[in-house]
C-alpha positions in Angstrom: 0.1 -40.8 1.1 0.4 -37.1 1.4 2.5 -35.5 4.2 1.4 -32.7 6.4 3.5 -30.3 4.3 1.8 -31.5 1.1 -1.6 -31.2 2.8 -0.8 -27.5 3.7 0.5 -26.8 0.2 -2.7 -28.2 -1.3 -4.7 -26.1 1.1 -3.0 -23.0 -0.1 -3.5 -24.0 -3.7 -7.2 -24.5 -3.2 -7.4 -21.3 -1.2 -5.8 -19.5 -4.1 -8.3 -20.9 -6.5 -11.2 -20.1 -4.1 -9.9 -16.5 -3.5 -9.4 -16.0 -7.2 -13.0 -17.0 -7.7 -14.1 -14.7 -4.9 -12.2 -11.8 -6.4 -13.5 -12.3 -9.9 -17.2 -13.1 -9.1 -17.8 -11.5 -5.7 -19.5 -14.7 -4.7 -20.0 -15.4 -1.0 -17.1 -17.2 0.5 -19.4 -19.8 2.2 -20.9 -20.7 -1.3 -17.3 -21.1 -2.7 -16.3 -23.2 0.3 -19.3 -25.6 -0.3 -18.3 -25.9 -4.0 -14.7 -26.9 -3.0 -15.7 -29.2 -0.3 -18.2 -31.1 -2.5 -15.6 -31.7 -5.2 -14.3 -35.2 -4.5 -11.2 -34.6 -6.7 -10.0 -32.1 -4.2 -9.0 -34.6 -1.5 -6.1 -34.8 0.9 -5.7 -31.2 2.0 -5.6 -29.3 5.2 -9.3 -28.2 5.4 -8.7 -26.1 8.5 -6.0 -24.0 6.8 -8.0 -23.8 3.6 -11.0 -22.5 5.5 -9.0 -20.1 7.6 -7.4 -18.5 4.5 -10.7 -18.4 2.6 -12.6 -16.5 5.4 -9.8 -14.5 7.0 -8.4 -12.9 3.9 -11.7 -11.3 2.8 -12.5 -10.4 6.5 -9.1 -8.6 6.8 -8.8 -7.3 3.2 -8.4 -3.6 4.0 -5.6 -4.3 6.5 -3.9 -6.8 4.1 -4.1 -4.5 1.2 -2.8 -1.5 3.2 0.1 -3.7 4.5 1.0 -4.7 0.9 0.6 -1.3 -0.8 3.9 0.2 0.3 5.8 -2.7 -1.4 4.0 -2.5 -4.7 5.0 -0.6 -7.8 1.4 -0.1 -8.8 -2.0 -0.1 -7.2 -3.1 -3.5 -6.0 -6.1 -3.4 -8.4 -3.6 -3.3 -11.3 -1.8 -6.4 -10.1 -2.7 -9.6 -12.0 -5.6 -11.3 -10.1 -3.7 -14.5 -9.5 -0.7 -12.7 -8.1 -3.0 -10.4 -6.1 -4.5 -13.5 -4.4 -1.1 -15.0 -3.8 0.2 -11.8 -2.3 -2.8 -11.6 0.0 -2.2 -15.2 1.1 1.4 -14.6 1.7 0.8 -11.3 3.6 -1.9 -12.9 5.8 0.5 -15.8 6.7 3.4 -13.5 7.4 1.2 -11.4 9.7 -0.9 -14.0 11.4 1.2 -17.2 11.3 4.5 -16.4 13.0 5.0 -20.1 13.8 5.6 -20.6 10.0 9.0 -19.5 9.0 8.9 -16.5 6.6 11.0 -18.4 4.1 8.5 -21.2 3.9 5.6 -18.7 3.4 7.5 -16.9 0.6 8.5 -20.2 -1.0 5.0 -21.5 -1.0 3.7 -18.2 -2.5 6.4 -18.2 -5.2 5.5 -21.8 -6.1 1.8 -20.9 -6.4 2.6 -17.9 -8.6 4.8 -20.1 -10.8 2.1 -22.7 -11.2 -0.9 -20.4 -11.7 0.3 -16.9 -12.4 1.8 -15.0 -15.3 5.1 -16.0 -16.8 7.3 -13.8 -14.5 4.7 -13.3 -11.8 6.6 -15.4 -9.3 9.5 -12.9 -9.4 7.1 -10.0 -8.5 5.5 -12.1 -5.7 8.9 -13.0 -4.3 10.2 -9.4 -4.3 7.0 -8.0 -2.7 6.8 -10.6 0.0 10.5 -10.5 0.7 10.4 -6.7 1.3 7.2 -7.2 3.5 8.9 -9.9 5.5 12.0 -7.7 6.1 9.6 -5.1 7.7 7.3 -7.3 9.8 9.6 -10.3 10.6 12.6 -8.3 11.6 13.4 -10.4 14.7 13.2 -13.7 12.8 15.4 -12.5 9.9 17.9 -10.9 12.3 18.1 -14.1 14.4 18.5 -16.3 11.3 21.3 -14.1 9.9 23.2 -14.2 13.2 22.9 -18.0 13.3 24.2 -18.2 9.7 27.2 -16.0 10.5 28.2 -18.1 13.5 
């Protein structure tokens, strides 16, 4: 039986696959959602999180891409499509889900990049999201550091 953490990880995995499909085909997200929901092999995942990521990332694409751009060494369009989708998921969660610790978000993104991305893509994802987190999760990181030093 899958745990809540596993359900959320699977939701991110399926969201990555769905967003990759959206990026590559330009298909409507509702059509992609139906395809994923009809696939019985894709069981035991957090449907609410999957749906939120699938719809919110395209809806907030300009903001997400502008948020990521200062931390990239190239334009986002030149980033591998898998890593681009992973970065967008990570950036969205860092911005919109402050209840999730930044380290969990980065770790989940790195794991997705390891599993689905290019050979060293996870390192790139880790570096970009770490720099982004240091800018937008300053209080969380500062609080964590002071607890670690105590």
